[in-house]
Each structure stands twice: as C-alpha cells, then as structure tokens.
N, C-alpha and C positions, 0 to 999 in steps of 0.2 A: 388392583386385585379385588377390590371390592366392586367395580364397575361392572368388572366380567361377572362377579357373583348377583348382581342386580341383573344383569342381562340373561342369566341361565334361570332366573325366578320368572324372568319376565317371558321368557320361552317355555318352562315349563309348563306358565298358567296359560299360555294360548294353547298348547300342544292340551293341557285338561280340556278346555271349552271345545277343540276341534272332537277329540274323542267323544264328549259328551253329545254333539252334533250327530254321531257318525251311530251306526248300527250296533257298534262294538261295547256301548257303554253297558255294563252290567250291576251297576250298584243301584240301590233304593234307599237315596239319601233323604229324601224330604217324602211328603205327604203325596196322594193321588192327586189333590187340586191343583197341583204344579209349583215352581217356585216362586214365592211372593204373591201366589193367589192368582197366579197367571196360568192359565189353563195350556197355552202353548208349551209351556216349559216344564214339560210331564218330566218325574224322576227317571223313567226308563230307558231316555236317550232316544237315538234312532229320529231325530227332530228333523232332518232332512227327509228320510223316506215320507215321515208324516205330511211334510208340508208339500212333499212332490204327489202325492196320491191324489189320482186323479186329474194329473195335467200331461200332456204328450211328453214331458221329460221324464216322467216315472221309471222306465225303462234304463234311463241312464244315469242312474243315482249313483252308482258306483264311479263312474267315469265323471260326473260333477264332483263326487266327494275328493277324487284325487288329484285332479285337476284345482279345486278351490285349495286344499292343502298346500301342493306345490307353489301355487299363487302366493298364499300368504307365508308360507316360510320364506320364499324368494324376497319377499317384501321386507319380512323382517331382517334378512342379512343384508337388506341393502340398507334399511335403517342404521343397523349397527355398525357398518362400514361408514355410512355417512357421519354417524355423531360420533364414531370410535378413531377417526381421522383428525390427527393432528397437523395444524397447518404451520408451515416453518416460513 
C-alpha cells in the first residue's frame, strides 16, 4: 500500500513538472528572476514554447508536447511495472 502511495506521489510530481513546462501553467509562484535565479525557469511556465521560439520546430510545439508527455508517462509505467513485479 505504501509503495502505491509513493508511486502516486512520484507520478503527481512528474505531472506537475510537465504542466509547468506546458503553456497551461497559470500560477505565479516565484519572482520574475526565475526559480533559483535561473532566468530560463520563469514563473509563468510555457517553457517549451519559449525554448522553441525562433527554431523550425516552433509550429510543432503542441505535437512535441503531446509526444513528450506520452513518452514520459509510458516510461513511468514501464518503470513501475519493472520495479513492482515480484519474481517467484
């Protein structure tokens, strides 16, 4: 039971990071200088679009976002299955 709760917390944390990277982040949690004074980690989120701005990949931001989230959550499920399986 506790292992399941730990995995739920890990999944929630990864989902929060992915939400912060997306354009849908609306919270202003830290100053304008960025998290830990890193200017690339601004408080308004939308980092993927900011990182892709000026590149040929900018029009495909949503597609990259969806593919990345799918890949990360699939990887997380595989890790959970690998670590959660008991060999008898």
